[in-house]
C-alpha positions as CSV (number, residue, x, y, z in Angstrom):
1,M,122.6,92.1,87.3
2,I,125.3,92.0,84.7
3,V,123.2,93.3,81.8
4,I,121.6,96.2,83.7
5,T,124.9,97.3,85.3
6,V,126.7,97.3,82.0
7,M,123.9,99.2,80.2
8,S,123.7,101.7,83.0
9,G,127.4,102.2,83.0
10,L,127.3,102.9,79.2
11,G,124.4,105.4,79.7
12,L,122.0,103.3,77.5
13,L,119.1,103.4,79.9
14,Q,116.5,106.2,80.1
15,P,117.0,109.1,82.5
16,G,114.9,108.9,85.6
17,F,115.0,105.1,85.6
18,N,117.0,103.7,88.5
19,P,118.7,100.7,87.0
20,L,120.9,99.9,90.0
21,W,117.8,99.0,92.0
22,I,116.9,96.4,89.3
23,A,120.5,95.2,89.2
24,G,120.6,95.0,93.0
25,I,117.3,93.1,93.2
26,G,118.8,90.7,90.7
27,A,121.9,90.2,92.8
28,W,120.0,89.7,96.0
29,S,117.6,87.3,94.3
30,A,120.5,85.2,93.0
31,A,122.0,85.2,96.5
32,L,118.8,84.0,98.1
33,L,118.3,81.3,95.5
34,L,121.8,80.0,95.7
35,F,122.4,80.4,99.4
36,A,121.6,76.7,100.1
37,D,124.7,75.8,98.0
38,T,127.2,77.7,100.2
39,T,129.3,76.0,102.9
40,R,128.2,75.9,106.5
41,V,131.0,78.2,107.5
42,L,130.0,80.8,105.0
43,K,126.3,80.6,106.0
44,V,127.3,81.4,109.6
45,Q,129.6,84.3,108.5
46,V,127.0,85.8,106.2
47,T,124.2,85.5,108.7
48,L,126.3,87.2,111.5
49,I,127.3,90.0,109.2
50,L,123.7,90.6,108.1
51,L,122.4,90.5,111.6
52,I,125.1,93.0,112.8
53,G,124.5,95.3,109.8
54,I,120.7,95.2,110.2
55,G,121.1,95.8,113.9
56,L,123.3,98.9,113.2
57,M,120.8,100.2,110.7
58,I,117.9,99.9,113.2
59,F,120.0,101.6,115.9
60,A,120.9,104.3,113.4
61,T,117.2,104.9,112.5
62,H,116.3,105.2,116.2
63,S,119.1,107.8,116.5
64,D,117.6,109.8,113.6
65,A,120.5,108.9,111.2
66,Q,119.5,108.5,107.6
67,I,120.0,105.1,105.8
68,D,120.8,105.2,102.1
69,P,118.6,102.5,100.6
70,D,120.4,102.7,97.3
71,F,123.6,101.8,99.0
72,V,122.0,98.9,100.8
73,I,120.4,97.4,97.7
74,S,123.0,98.1,95.0
75,S,126.3,99.0,96.5
76,S,127.9,95.7,95.5
77,T,126.4,95.3,92.0
78,G,129.4,97.0,90.2
79,L,132.0,94.8,91.8
80,M,129.9,91.6,91.5
81,T,129.3,92.4,87.8
82,M,133.0,92.6,87.3
83,I,133.8,89.4,89.2
84,A,131.0,87.5,87.4
85,S,132.1,88.8,84.0
86,V,135.8,88.0,84.5
87,G,134.7,84.5,85.4
88,F,133.8,83.9,81.8
89,L,137.4,84.2,80.8
90,R,138.2,80.7,82.1
91,L,136.5,79.5,78.9
92,V,139.4,80.9,76.8
93,V,142.4,81.7,79.0
94,I,144.0,78.2,79.3
95,P,144.7,76.9,75.8
96,D,143.3,73.4,75.1
97,T,146.7,72.3,73.8
98,L,148.2,72.5,77.3
99,Q,145.7,70.0,78.8
100,D,147.4,66.9,77.3
101,E,151.0,68.1,77.5
102,T,153.6,66.2,79.6
103,L,154.1,68.0,82.9
104,P,157.7,69.4,83.4
105,V,159.8,68.5,86.5
106,G,162.5,70.4,88.4
107,R,163.7,73.9,89.2
108,K,162.8,75.4,85.9
109,A,159.3,73.8,86.1
110,F,158.9,75.4,89.5
111,L,159.7,78.9,88.4
112,Q,157.7,78.4,85.2
113,T,154.7,77.3,87.2
114,I,154.6,80.1,89.8
115,V,155.1,82.7,87.0
116,G,152.3,81.1,85.0
117,L,150.1,80.9,88.0
118,N,150.6,84.6,88.8
119,I,149.8,85.7,85.2
120,S,146.8,83.4,84.8
121,S,145.4,84.3,88.3
122,S,145.6,88.0,87.4
123,V,142.9,87.4,84.9
124,I,140.8,84.4,85.9
125,N,141.4,84.5,89.7
126,I,140.8,81.3,91.6
127,S,140.1,79.4,88.4
128,A,143.9,79.5,87.7
129,P,145.2,77.7,90.8
130,I,142.4,75.2,90.5
131,L,143.2,74.3,86.9
132,I,146.9,74.0,87.6
133,S,146.6,72.2,91.0
134,D,144.1,69.7,89.5
135,R,146.6,68.7,86.8
136,I,149.4,68.3,89.3
137,H,147.2,66.6,92.0
138,R,146.3,63.9,89.5
139,K,150.0,63.2,89.0
140,R,151.0,63.5,92.7
141,P,148.8,64.6,95.6
142,L,149.4,68.1,96.7
143,Q,151.7,68.4,99.8
144,R,152.5,71.3,102.1
145,F,155.2,72.8,99.9
146,T,153.0,73.0,96.8
147,A,149.9,74.2,98.7
148,Q,151.7,77.0,100.6
149,T,153.5,78.1,97.4
150,F,150.4,78.3,95.3
151,T,148.3,80.1,97.9
152,R,151.0,82.7,98.5
153,V,151.5,83.3,94.8
154,F,147.8,83.4,94.1
155,C,146.9,85.8,96.9
156,G,149.8,88.1,95.9
157,V,148.0,88.9,92.7
158,S,145.4,90.8,94.6
159,S,148.0,93.5,95.3
160,W,147.8,94.8,91.8
161,S,145.6,93.0,89.3
162,P,142.7,95.1,88.0
163,F,140.8,91.9,87.2
164,F,140.9,90.5,90.8
165,G,137.9,90.6,93.1
166,A,140.0,92.5,95.7
167,M,140.4,95.4,93.2
168,A,136.7,95.5,92.5
169,V,136.0,95.7,96.3
170,V,138.5,98.5,96.9
171,L,137.4,100.6,93.9
172,T,133.9,100.2,95.1
173,Y,134.6,101.5,98.6
174,V,137.4,103.9,97.7
175,S,135.9,105.2,94.4
176,D,138.4,108.2,94.1
177,A,141.4,105.9,93.9
178,S,143.5,105.9,90.7
179,L,143.7,102.4,89.1
180,L,147.1,103.2,87.5
181,W,148.5,104.5,90.9
182,I,147.4,101.3,92.6
183,I,148.9,99.0,90.0
184,V,152.2,101.0,90.1
185,A,152.3,100.7,93.9
186,G,151.0,97.1,94.2
187,F,153.0,95.3,91.5
188,P,156.4,95.7,93.2
189,F,154.9,94.4,96.5
190,M,153.6,91.4,94.7
191,L,157.0,90.9,93.0
192,I,158.8,91.0,96.3
193,G,156.5,88.3,97.6
194,I,157.2,86.0,94.6
195,I,160.9,86.5,94.9
196,G,160.7,85.7,98.6
197,V,158.7,82.5,97.8
198,Y,161.2,81.4,95.2
199,V,164.3,82.2,97.4
200,E,162.8,80.4,100.4
201,A,162.0,77.4,98.3
202,R,165.5,77.2,97.0
203,L,167.0,77.5,100.5
204,R,164.5,75.5,102.6
205,Y,162.9,73.1,100.2
206,A,165.7,72.3,97.8
207,D,164.7,68.6,97.4
208,E,161.0,69.5,96.8
209,V,162.1,72.1,94.1
210,E,164.3,69.5,92.3
211,N,161.4,67.0,92.2
212,F,158.7,69.6,91.7
213,I,156.0,68.6,89.1
214,G,155.0,71.8,87.4
215,Y,152.6,73.1,84.8
216,P,153.6,74.0,81.2
217,T,153.4,77.7,80.5
218,H,153.9,79.0,77.0
219,L,153.4,82.2,75.2
220,A,150.1,80.9,74.0
221,A,148.9,81.1,77.6
222,L,149.8,84.8,77.8
223,K,147.9,85.9,74.7
224,V,144.5,86.3,76.3
225,P,145.7,88.3,79.3
226,A,147.6,90.6,76.9
227,I,144.6,91.0,74.7
228,L,142.4,91.8,77.7
229,I,144.7,94.4,79.1
230,V,144.9,96.2,75.7
231,T,141.1,96.1,75.4
232,V,140.6,97.6,78.8
233,I,143.2,100.4,78.1
234,A,141.6,101.1,74.7
235,M,138.1,101.2,76.2
236,S,139.2,103.5,79.0
237,W,140.5,106.0,76.4
238,S,137.3,105.8,74.3
239,L,134.9,105.9,77.3
240,P,136.7,108.0,79.9
241,D,133.6,108.7,82.0
242,T,132.7,105.0,82.4
243,S,133.4,103.2,85.6
244,I,136.5,101.0,85.5
245,L,134.5,98.1,86.9
246,V,132.1,98.4,84.0
247,L,135.0,98.7,81.5
248,I,136.6,95.6,82.8
249,A,133.3,93.7,82.8
250,I,132.6,94.7,79.2
251,S,136.2,93.9,78.1
252,A,136.0,90.4,79.7
253,L,132.7,89.6,78.1
254,L,133.8,91.0,74.7
255,V,137.1,89.1,74.6
256,T,135.5,85.9,75.7
257,S,132.8,86.1,73.1
258,L,135.1,86.9,70.2
259,L,137.7,84.3,71.1
260,L,135.0,81.6,71.5
261,L,133.5,82.6,68.1
262,V,137.0,82.3,66.4
263,R,137.7,78.9,68.1
264,N,134.3,77.2,68.0
265,G,131.9,79.1,65.7
266,I,128.5,80.4,66.6
267,S,126.9,77.1,67.6
268,G,129.9,75.8,69.6
269,S,130.2,79.2,71.4
270,A,126.5,79.2,72.3
271,R,126.8,75.7,73.8
272,E,129.9,76.7,75.9
273,L,128.3,79.9,77.1
274,R,125.0,78.2,78.0
275,S,126.9,75.5,79.9
276,Y,128.9,78.1,81.8
277,V,125.8,80.2,82.7
278,F,124.1,77.1,84.1
279,E,127.0,75.4,85.8
280,G,130.0,77.9,86.2
281,L,128.4,81.2,86.9
282,P,126.4,80.0,90.0
283,R,129.8,79.1,91.7
284,I,130.4,82.8,92.5
285,V,127.6,82.5,95.1
286,N,130.2,82.6,98.0
287,E,131.5,86.0,96.9
288,L,128.0,87.2,96.1
289,C,126.6,86.5,99.5
290,L,129.7,87.8,101.3
291,F,129.9,91.0,99.4
292,L,126.2,91.8,99.6
293,S,126.2,91.2,103.4
294,A,129.3,93.3,103.8
295,G,127.4,96.1,102.0
296,V,124.7,96.0,104.6
297,L,127.3,96.2,107.4
298,A,129.0,99.2,105.7
299,A,125.7,101.0,105.3
300,G,125.0,100.7,109.0
301,I,128.4,101.8,110.1
302,S,128.5,104.7,107.6
303,A,125.1,106.0,108.8
304,L,126.2,106.0,112.4
305,I,129.5,107.7,111.8
306,L,128.3,110.3,109.3
307,H,125.6,111.4,111.7
308,G,127.8,111.5,114.7
309,V,126.2,108.6,116.6
310,F,129.6,106.8,116.9
311,A,132.9,108.6,117.5
312,N,135.5,107.9,114.9
313,P,138.5,106.0,116.4
314,F,140.8,107.5,113.8
315,D,141.9,111.1,113.9
316,Q,144.0,111.0,110.7
317,F,145.2,108.7,107.9
318,D,148.8,109.0,106.8
319,S,151.5,106.4,106.0
320,I,151.9,105.5,109.6
321,S,148.2,105.0,110.1
322,A,148.2,102.9,106.9
323,A,150.8,100.5,108.4
324,E,148.8,100.3,111.6
325,V,145.6,99.4,109.6
326,L,147.5,96.8,107.7
327,A,148.7,95.2,110.9
328,I,145.2,95.2,112.4
329,M,143.7,93.7,109.3
330,L,146.3,91.0,109.2
331,F,145.7,90.1,112.9
332,C,141.9,89.9,112.2
333,A,142.7,87.6,109.2
334,F,144.6,85.3,111.6
335,C,141.4,85.1,113.6
336,G,139.3,84.1,110.6
337,I,137.8,87.5,109.7
338,H,137.7,88.1,105.9
339,P,139.3,91.3,104.6
340,I,136.0,92.4,103.0
341,I,134.5,92.7,106.5
342,M,137.4,94.9,107.7
343,I,137.3,97.0,104.5
344,S,133.5,97.6,104.9
345,S,134.1,98.5,108.6
346,F,137.1,100.8,108.2
347,T,136.2,102.7,105.1
348,P,133.3,104.7,106.5
349,M,135.5,105.8,109.4
350,I,138.6,106.7,107.4
351,L,136.8,108.5,104.5
352,T,135.5,111.1,107.0
353,L,139.2,112.2,107.5
354,D,139.7,113.1,103.8
355,P,142.5,110.6,103.3
356,D,144.7,110.0,100.3
357,P,142.4,107.5,98.5
358,N,145.4,105.9,96.7
359,L,147.2,105.2,99.9
360,L,144.0,103.8,101.5
361,A,143.3,101.6,98.5
362,A,146.9,100.2,98.5
363,T,146.6,99.5,102.2
364,F,143.5,97.5,101.7
365,L,144.9,95.5,98.8
366,F,148.1,94.6,100.7
367,A,145.9,93.5,103.6
368,W,143.8,91.4,101.2
369,H,147.1,89.8,99.8
370,L,148.4,88.8,103.2
371,G,145.0,88.2,104.9
372,T,143.6,85.7,102.4
373,C,146.6,83.4,102.4
374,S,146.8,83.4,106.2
375,N,143.1,83.2,107.0
376,P,141.8,79.7,107.7
377,L,138.3,80.7,106.6
378,S,139.2,82.5,103.4
379,G,137.9,81.3,100.1
380,T,141.4,80.3,99.0
381,S,142.0,78.1,102.1
382,L,138.5,76.6,101.8
383,V,139.0,75.7,98.1
384,F,142.2,73.9,98.8
385,Q,140.6,72.1,101.8
386,G,137.6,71.0,99.8
387,R,139.4,69.9,96.6
388,Y,142.7,68.5,98.0
389,G,141.9,67.5,101.5
390,I,144.4,69.9,103.2
391,P,142.7,71.6,106.3
392,G,142.3,75.3,105.9
393,W,143.8,76.0,109.3
394,K,147.0,74.2,108.3
395,I,147.4,76.2,105.1
396,A,146.8,79.4,107.1
397,F,149.3,78.3,109.8
398,W,151.9,77.5,107.1
399,N,151.5,80.9,105.6
400,W,151.7,82.9,108.9
401,P,155.6,83.3,108.7
402,Y,155.3,84.6,105.1
403,A,152.5,87.0,106.1
404,I,154.3,88.4,109.1
405,A,157.5,88.9,107.1
406,M,155.6,90.6,104.3
407,L,153.7,92.7,106.8
408,F,157.0,94.5,107.6
409,V,157.8,94.8,103.9
410,G,154.3,96.2,103.2
411,A,154.5,98.7,106.1
412,L,157.9,100.0,104.8
413,W,156.7,100.0,101.2
414,L,153.6,102.1,102.2
415,Q,155.9,104.7,103.7
416,L,157.9,104.9,100.5
417,V,155.0,105.0,98.0
418,A,153.3,107.7,100.0
419,R,156.3,109.9,99.4
420,I,157.4,108.7,95.9
421,F,153.9,108.6,94.4
422,P,151.9,111.1,96.5
423,G,148.2,111.2,95.6
């Protein structure tokens, strides 16, 4: 999937050959082979989504609506290629010198840790909170304060990071959105969230902050994110017609390979890459199954709406509608529905209204930010439940006040960005 998608994005395959079918078949094959390794909750979610999506496609066919087979088979290959490629960065992002360093304690350590978590998460996603939390958990078991802080900060990265899975999803469904516009709109929203987390911690959890066991963050830990961002920018200038998802995937693979060669030589790099392919790469099966099934659901909904079988519940999409969609998606997240399901459901309806793609993309990313930290069945909650023994419903419940407060901030910010940065 990765190789074919990258080669196709660079135009290296022969005309007339449909590479996305091969990449799509590779993705579906991997999902089927690895499905047994997923959690019971995810099995139920994916099965229900697939059944609903297939049912909608069958109904659409009986209603003389056309199903796009390319979309069903390969709609998720671009975003899964980016997510899979970015996963390789965990091999080089956290410097080895930090693994044996004494953990800092206190207010400075707290601030240092949440900033470091934000920066690292923007590149290696869920690997960052796992690496940091594992170190801290070995010293002192994670409690409510640390768990809710880390999940809020981590999920906030989805508002702006071009290397986050949320961005891949949004750029797949809202392909006309501008990456630069989204980053400019999303970064302040994330920043407001971090400031809120820090201020609340100082006011409500003063004792926990004073005794907080943090994670050391140095300039050495920021080198790889900086190199990666520069690489993506340089490649976007040199390859302006190439999909941003493909550019990010190529940049992640290139930076990982070069840094491994510099650090470990050819033989050492080959061993690390082989180990990751066999042990680390299959761990994206949860995202793979969820995104592929969501693509089937989106194909069914899109066919029904485009051919007039179902009436569109939306009549326009402006900044007010964006705030309403944000609130609906957050409520659905409280009920355990993943943002990808809502995005795949809403997008076919809203795109028929010729919306501002940038505003729509920002709305989805804000909903992903708030929805994943407050959803008891989100991947973030389930990771913390599985690794640290904290029930997912507790983490979600602890984060509901934060999510509701940030909902009002997000709704207001969407009104402002729609006017300050019109698409």
